[in-house]
LOKE-775298 format. One record per atom (N, C-alpha, C, CB): residue in one letter; x, y, z. Coordinates in steps of 0.1 Angstrom, whole numbers, plus 5000, padded with zeros to 4 digits. Last residue first. Glycine has a CB too. Layout:
% LOKE-775298
AXYZ/...
END
This chain:
% LOKE-775298
I591301389208/I590501289216/I589501219207/I589901349228/V594501459197/V593101469194/V592401349201/V592901449179/L597001629216/L596501499211/L595001509209/L596901389220/V599101889211/V597701859215/V597301729208/V596801979210/G602401809219/G601501919216/G600101879220/G601501959202/S603701509203/S603601609214/S602601719210/S605101679216/H604401369181/H603901299193/H604001389205/H604701169195/K605001479157/K606001499168/K605601429181/K606201649171/A604401389123/A604001389137/A605201399147/A603101269141/M605001349098/M605501469103/M605101489118/M605001589096/H603701129089/H605101109092/H605801239098/H605901069079/E601101219083/E601401149095/E602901139099/E600801009095/P601201549069/P600901409068/P601501339081/P601601339056/E599701869079/E600801789076/E600501639076/E602001809087/V598402199075/V598102049075/V599401969071/V596902019066/H598302479094/H599102409084/H598902259085/H600602449086/I596002729100/I596302589103/I597102529091/I595002509105/T595203029116/T596002969105/T596402829108/T597203059101/V592703249127/V593303119128/V594003069115/V592303009133/Q592003519145/Q592403479132/Q593203359133/Q593203599124/S589303649165/S590503569163/S590703539149/S590403439172/E587103759181/E588003839174/E589303769172/E588303979181/P585703549195/P585203609182/P586203689174/P584003699186/L586403269208/L587203399207/L586803469195/L588703369208/S584403079204/S584903109218/S585603239219/S585702999223/A584003089177/A582803099186/A583203129200/A582002969185/K586603049169/K586003179167/K584703199175/K585703209152/I586902779175/I587702879182/I587103019180/I589202879175/S584902669158/S584802659172/S585602759180/S585202509177/A585902739133/A584602789137/A584402779152/A583502709130/E588402589133/E588402739132/E587102799137/E588702779118/I587502329134/I588302379145/I588202529145/I589802329143/R586102319109/R585402289122/R586102339134/R585202129123/D588102369091/D586902459092/D586202439105/D586002439080/C589702139094/C590202279097/C589102379099/C591202329086/I588001949085/I588501939099/I588902079103/I589601839101/D587702019058/D586502019067/D586902019082/D585701899064/H590301979049/H589802119049/H588602129059/H589402159035/A590501709050/A591401789059/A590801929060/A592801789053/D588601649030/D588301609044/D589201689054/D588601459046/S589901759008/S588501799012/S588201769026/S587501739003/V592201609006/V592301749009/V591001809014/V592701828996/T591801289024/T591701379012/T591901529016/T590401359005/T594201089041/T593101189042/T593001279030/T593201269055/R596400939041/R595400899031/R594200999032/R595000759033/G598001019062/G598401059048/G597401029038/G599700979045/D596101169088/D596601049081/D596901079067/D595400939082/V597401489100/V596301399096/V596901269089/V595401469086/V598301749122/V598701619115/V597501529112/V599701549124/L598602079120/L597601979122/L598001859115/L596202019119/H600202349135/H600302249125/H599302129129/H601802189124/F598902689141/F599502559145/F599502459134/F598602499157/D598103009153/D598502919142/D599102799148/D599502999133/I596203299160/I596503159164/I597003079152/I595203099171/F595803619173/F596303539161/F596703409167/F597503619154/T593203819183/T594103709187/T594503629175/T593403619198/V592404169185/V592504049177/V593503949183/V592904079162/A592304409198/A591204319200/A591304179193/A589904379196/G595804429200/G594504499202/G593404399205/G594104579190/A597004139193/A597204269189/A595904349190/A597804279174/H598503839205/H597403929205/H597804069201/H596603929218/R599403509196/R599803649200/R598503729199/R600903699190/T600503169197/T599503269198/T600103409200/T598503239209/R601002839184/R601602969187/R600403069188/R602603019177/L601802499184/L600702599186/L601402729191/L599702549197/D603202269176/D603702399173/D602602509174/D604302409159/H600502039167/H601702079175/H602102219170/H602801979173/A598001799170/A598301939166/A599501979174/A597102039169/E597101479157/E597601569167/E597801709161/E599001519172/L595201359139/L596001279149/L596501369160/L597101209142/A591801399127/A593201429127/A593901349138/A593401579129/G589301309134/G589801279121/G591201309119/G588901349111/S588501579154/S588301439152/S588601409137/S586901389156/A588901829166/A589801789155/A589701639152/A591301819158/K587601919188/K587001939175/K587801889163/K586702089173/D589101869211/D587701819210/D587201819196/D586901909219/S591601989207/S591501839210/S590101789208/S591901829225/I590802249202/I591502169191/I591402029194/I593002209190/I589702309227/I588902319215/I589502239204/I588702469211/D592002289244/D590802199246/D589902199233/D590002249258/R593602499233/R594102359233/R592902259234/R595102329243/I592002719241/I592302689227/I592702539225/I593402789221/K592202699269/K590902689262/K591102659247/K590102819263/A594902739273/A594302609277/A592902589270/A594102599292/L595003009265/L595702909257/L595202769260/L597202909261/T593503129285/T593003139271/T593703029263/T593303269265/K595303079307/K593903029307/K593303029293/K593003119316/E597603209300/E597603069300/E596203009300/E598303019313/P597103479276/P597203429289/P597003279289/P596203489299/V598903479244/V597703499252/V597903439266/V596503429245/A602303619241/A601303519239/A600003549248/A601903379243/E603403929226/E603203849238/E602103749236/E602903939251/D604604099206/D603903979203/D603803879215/D604503899191/L605704339215/L606604229212/L605904089210/L607604209224/L603504489220/L604304519208/L605204409204/L605004649209/G602904379245/G602004359234/G602704389221/G600804449235/S605004479260/S604804329259/S603904299247/S604304269272/V604504749259/V605704699252/V605604549250/V607004739259/S602304749277/S602104789263/S603304739254/S601904939261/S603504699302/S602504609297/S602204629282/S601204629304/A605304919304/A605804779304/A604804679298/A606104729318/M603605149305/M604605129294/M605004979293/M605805219296/V602205099329/V601505109316/V602405089304/V600805249315/K604405109347/K603604979345/K602804989332/K602604959357/W605305369345/W606205259341/W605405129339/W607205239353/G603005509354/G603505529340/G604405419336/G604205659338/S603105429381/S601905399372/S602305409357/S600705489375/W605405549390/W605305399390/W604105359381/W605005349404/L604605819387/L605805769380/L605705619379/L607105809388/I602505829405/I602205849391/I603405799383/I602005999388/N604005799429/N602905709426/N602605709411/N601605739434/V605606029428/V606205899428/V605205789424/V606805869442/G603606229430/G604506219418/G605106089417/G605606329419/V602506189455/V601606169443/V602506159430/V600706299441/L604706249470/L604206119471/L603306089458/L603406089484/M604906529464/M606006439461/M605506289460/M607106449471/A602506619475/A602706629461/A603806539456/A603006779457/L603006569502/L602006499496/L602106499481/L600606549500/L604906769506/L605306629508/L604306539501/L605406599523/P603507009502/P604506959492/P604906819493/P605707049492/D601806969526/D601306989513/D602306949502/D600907139511/L603406949549/L602706829545/L602206849530/L601506799554/Y604307199556/Y605207119547/Y604506989543/Y606507079555/S602507309573/S602407349559/S603307259550/S602807489557/W600707209598/W602007169592/W602007199577/W602307019596/G598307259609/G599107369606/G600507339601/G599207459618/T596507049614/T597707059622/T598507189620/T598606939620/A594507099595/A594107069609/A595307089618/A593606929611/V595807119571/V595007239576/V594707219591/V593707249568/A597006869569/A597906989569/A597107109575/A598307019555/L594806699569/L595706699580/L596606819581/L596606569579/G593706779544/G592906799556/G593806789569/G591906679557/I595806709528/I595506849529/I594606879542/I594706909516/G595606429530/G596806499535/G596506649537/G597906479525/L593106379518/L593306339532/L594506419538/L593606189533/L593606469493/L592506529501/L592706499516/L591106489496/V595606289485/V595906439485/V594906509494/V595806499471/G594306049485/G595506069494/G595706219496/G596705999489/G592506089464/G592006059477/G593106089488/G591605919478/S594306129443/S593406239447/S592906219461/S592306249437/S595405869441/S596305979445/S595406099450/S597206019434/V593105729432/V593805689445/V594605809450/V594705569443/V592605859408/V591605849418/V592205829432/V590505749415/D595005809394/D594605939397/D593505949408/D594006009384/T594805539391/T595905589400/T595605739403/T597305579392/L592605529374/L592505469387/L593605519396/L592605309386/L593605639351/L592605719359/L592505659373/L591205719352/H595205429343/H595805559346/H594905639355/H596205639333/K593305239337/K594205219348/K594905349352/K595305109344/G592005369315/G591305339328/G592205319340/G590405219326/D594005369296/D593505489301/D592705479314/D592505549290/A594305089293/A595405169298/A595005299304/A596505189287/V591805029283/V592204969295/V593305049302/V592604829294/L591905169258/L590905209268/L591305149282/L589505159264/A594105039246/A594205179248/A593205229259/A593905259235/P593304769244/P594404809253/P594504949256/P595704759247/S590304639242/S590904759237/S592004799247/S589904869235/R588104449243/R589504409241/R590304519235/R589604279232/L585604509251/L585904539237/L587404499233/L585704689234/R585904439278/R584804379270/R585104389255/R583504439273/R588004609286/R588204459286/R587104389278/R588104409301/G586704859282/G587904829275/G588204679275/G589104899282/Q584604839300/Q584304839286/Q585504809277/Q583704969281/R586104839325/R585104739322/R584804729306/R583704769329/I587705069322/I588304939324/I587304829320/I588804919339/L585805279318/L586905249309/L587405109310/L588005359311/V584105269340/V583505249327/V584605209317/V582805379322/G585905319361/G585205189361/G584605159347/G584105189371/C586505589354/C587505489354/C586905349354/C588405499367/W584105719358/W584605699345/W585705599344/W585005829339/I584005709386/I582905659378/I583405619364/I581705749378/A586405849392/A586205719397/A585105639389/A585905709412/N585906109382/N587006029376/N586805879380/N588406069382/L583906189399/L583606179384/L584706089378/L583606319378/V585306199423/V584206099421/V583906079406/V582906159429/G587106399417/G587606269420/G586506159418/G588206259434/A585506619415/A586206579403/A586706439405/A587406679401/G584706629442/G583706609431/G584406559419/G582906739429/A587106689454/A586506569457/A585406529446/A585906569471/N587606949445/N588506849441/N587906709443/N589806859448/I585507079459/I585507079444/I586406969439/I586007219438/A586307029485/A585006989480/A585006979465/A583907079486/M588807169486/M588707019488/M587406959483/M589006979503/G587907429483/G588807369473/G588807219474/G590207419475/L586407469506/L585707479492/L586607409482/L585507629489/G588407429526/G587107349526/G586507349512/G586107409535/A590507619521/A590707469520/A589407389519/A591407429533/A591207889516/A589807829512/A589907679511/A589407889499/Q594707829513/Q593607919514/Q592307839510/Q593808049505/I597607719530/I596507689521/I595307779524/I596107539523/E600807889530/E599507849537/E598407819527/E599107959547/R603707739516/R602707839517/R601507789524/R602307889503/P607307679516/P605907639519/P605007759521/P605907549532/N609807649498/N609007779502/N607607739505/N609107889491/Q610607399495/Q611607499499/Q611007629504/Q612607529488/F608307279487/F608907229499/F609907329505/F609607089497/A608007399462/A607107439473/A607607389487/A605707369471/H610007279448/H610107419449/H609207459461/H609607489436/W609107009450/W610407049455/W610507199458/W611606999446/A606707019435/A606706989450/A608007029457/A606506839451/E607607079410/E606807179417/E606807149432/E605407169411/R609006829405/R609706959404/R608907069412/R609907009390/L607006649407/L608106639416/L608806769417/L609006519413/I605406729384/I604906729398/I606006729408/I603906619400/L607206659364/L606806799366/L606206819380/L605706839355/L607306379367/L608506459369/L608206609371/L609506449357/A604706319361/A605206289374/A606406369377/A605506139375/A604506389334/A603706459344/A604206439358/A602206409343/V606306199323/V606606339322/V605806419333/V606306389308/I604805969329/I606105979335/I606506129335/I607105899328/I602606009312/I602405999327/I603706019334/I601805859330/L603805999287/L603206129292/L603006129307/L601906149285/V604605729286/V605605839286/V605005969291/V606105859271/G602105609287/G603105579298/G604105689298/G603705449296/E601005699263/E600405729276/E601405719287/E599105649279/L602705559246/L602705709246/L602105759259/L602005769234/V601805299251/V603205339254/V603305489255/V604205289243/A599205329241/A599405299255/A600805329259/A599105149258/S599705369214/S599005469222/S599305449237/S597505469219/L600805119207/L601605239206/L601005359214/L601805279191/F598604959211/F599704949220/F600605069219/F600504819216/E597005059190/E596505079204/E597705059214/E595404989207/A598304969167/A598305119170/A597805139184/A597305189160/K598004709163/K599004739172/K599104889175/K600304699167/H596004689142/H595604669156/H596704719166/H595304519159/H595804699115/H596504809122/H596304809137/H595904949117/G596404409094/G595604509101/G596504609108/G594704449110/Y598004239080/Y597504189093/Y596704299101/Y598704149101/P598804389058/P597904279056/P597304219069/P598604169048/H599404679050/H599304619064/H598304509063/H598804739073/A599504729023/A600704759030/A600604699045/A600904909031/Q596904649016/Q598104579010/Q599404609018/Q598204628995/D595104629047/D595304679033/D596504609028/D595404829032/A592404589071/A593704549066/A593804599051/A594004399066/P590504879082/P590704739077/P592104709072/P589604709066/R591005059113/R591005049098/R591204909093/R592205139093/Q591105049140/Q589904999134/Q589904999119/Q588705069139/A593505179146/A593405029148/A592204969141/A593404999163/V592805449142/V593805379133/V593605229134/V595205429136/S591005489163/S590605519150/S591505449140/S590605669147/I592705429185/I591505339182/I591005359168/I590405369192/A594505639183/A595005509182/A593805409178/A595605459194/V592905869187/V593605859175/V594005709172/V594805949174/L592005809214/L591005829203/L591705809189/L590405969204/A594405799228/A593605679227/A592605689215/A592905659240/A595206069226/A596005969220/A595305839218/A597305949228/L593106189241/L593206219227/L594106119220/L593906359225/A593806069266/A592506039260/A592506069245/A591306119267/T596206189270/T596206049268/T594805999262/T596505969281/A595406459274/A596306419263/A596306279260/A597806459267/V593806429297/V593206479284/V594106439273/V593006629285/N595706339315/N594506259312/N593906299299/N593506269324/V597506549317/V597906429310/V596706339307/V598906349319/I595806719331/I596206759318/I596706639310/I597406869319/S595706579355/S594506579347/S594806629332/S593506669353/E598206629366/E597906489361/E596606489352/E597706389373/L597806889373/L598806859362/L598506719357/L600206869368/A596006859394/A595506929382/A596506899370/A595407079384/D597606739413/D596406669408/D595906729395/D595306679419/S599406949417/S599906819411/S598806739406/S600706739422/L597707129428/L598307159416/L598807029409/L599507259417/L597307009452/L596107019443/L596607059429/L595107119448/A599807049462/A599306909461/A598106909451/A598906849475/V600007319464/V600807249454/V600407109452/V602307259458/S597307529469/S598007409473/S598707349462/S596907309478/G595707749464/G597207769463/G598007649467/G597607889471/T592907749464/T593707709477/T595207749476/T593607569479/L591907829440/L591307879452/L592207859465/L589907809455/H593407689422/H593407839421/H592907899434/H592607889409/W592807429428/W594107469430/W594207629431/W595107419419/A590107429420/A590407389433/A591807439437/A590307239436/L590407479392/L589707579401/L590007549416/L588207559399/S591607249385/S592407379383/S591707479392/S592407419368/K589607069389/K590907059397/K591707189396/K591706939393/L587707149370/L587407149384/L588607149393/L586507019388/G589107119346/G588607249350/G588307259365/G587307279342/L589606839346/L590706939346/L590307079351/L591406949332/V587006739345/V587806719357/V589006819358/V588306569357/I586406829319/I585606869330/I586406859343/I584306789331/L588306699303/L588306839303/L587506899315/L587706889290/G587706429309/G589006479312/G589006629313/G590006429303/V585206409297/V585306389312/V586606449316/V585206239316/L585906439270/L585006529276/L585106529292/L583606499272/I587706219266/I588206359264/I587306459271/I588206389249/S586006009271/S587106029280/S587706169279/S588205929277/G584206029250/G583706049263/G584806079273/G582905929268/V585905939230/V585406079229/V584906119243/V584306089219/A586105669238/A587305759237/A586905899237/A588205719225/I583505579235/I584105589249/I585305679249/I584405439253/K583305599207/K582405679215/K583005689230/K581005619216/L585205409200/L585405549196/L584505639205/L585205579182/S584005169209/S585405219214/S585605369212/S586505139207/S581705159194/S581605179208/S582905229214/S581205049215/S582105359163/S582105239171/S582005269186/S583305149168/M579905549143/M581005549153/M580905429161/M581005679161/
END
C-alpha cells in the first residue's frame, strides 16, 4: 500500500473517531451548534472515503484506454468533496434556522465542550498531517481533505467559544446563531475546494515559480540547441506534463539532437521527479526568436 493510500485510510479512521466524539457531545448538550459540528464530521468521513477511492484509481498505471494515466481522478474526488461540504453547510443552516425559532437550553455544557474540544485537537493534528504529506506527495485529494479539516478546526473553536458565552450569559439564541456562522464558513470552504479542483481538471498551468525553474533548466542544459519556444505545462495529480519545441541547427544529427533532449529531460526530472516531458525538435528556420534562449 502506498503512502497516499495509508494516509487516506488513516483519514477514515480519524474521521470516525471524531464523529463519535462530536455526536456524543451533541447528545449530552442538545446544542444545535455542536450538532452542526457533528454533521460536518459526517462529511469528513464521506470525503475521506472519496479520497481513498480517487487515490486508488489515480495510482493505476496508464493503459490503452488511458495513455496519460488516471491522475485526474484525484481532482474529481476534490470536486466531490466540495459538493459534499456545500450539502453539509446547507443542512447545518436548516437545523440552525429551526433552532433559532425554538431555542433550547444547553445541558451538561462543560462535559460536552470538553469532549468536543478533544475531537477538535485530534482534527487539528490530523489536518497538519494531511496538508503536509499531501503537498509532499503532490496529492490534490489529500490536500483538499486537509484544507476541509482546517475549516472544521476553526469552526469548532468558534463553536466552543460561542457556547461558553451562551452558557455564561444565558443568551440561548447564541447557540443557533453560531451554527449559522459555522454553516456559512463551511459553505465558503466548499466553494474554494471546488474552484481549485476544477482548475486542475481544466489543465491549469504549473505555478509561475515552477515554470521559471523549468525555463532555467532548459536554458542551462540545452547547449547545442538555439532556443526553446511554445513551452506548455499542466499538472494532473502528482504528475506534471511539460512540452515544448526545441530549435537546433539544421546540420545537427538526429543522434546529437536526441542527446540534447535526453540531457534536458533528465535535468527536469531530477528537479521535478513526477514529470513527463515531450520535446519536439525543429530546424533553425523554425526559430521564433522568443521563448527560452539557450545560454
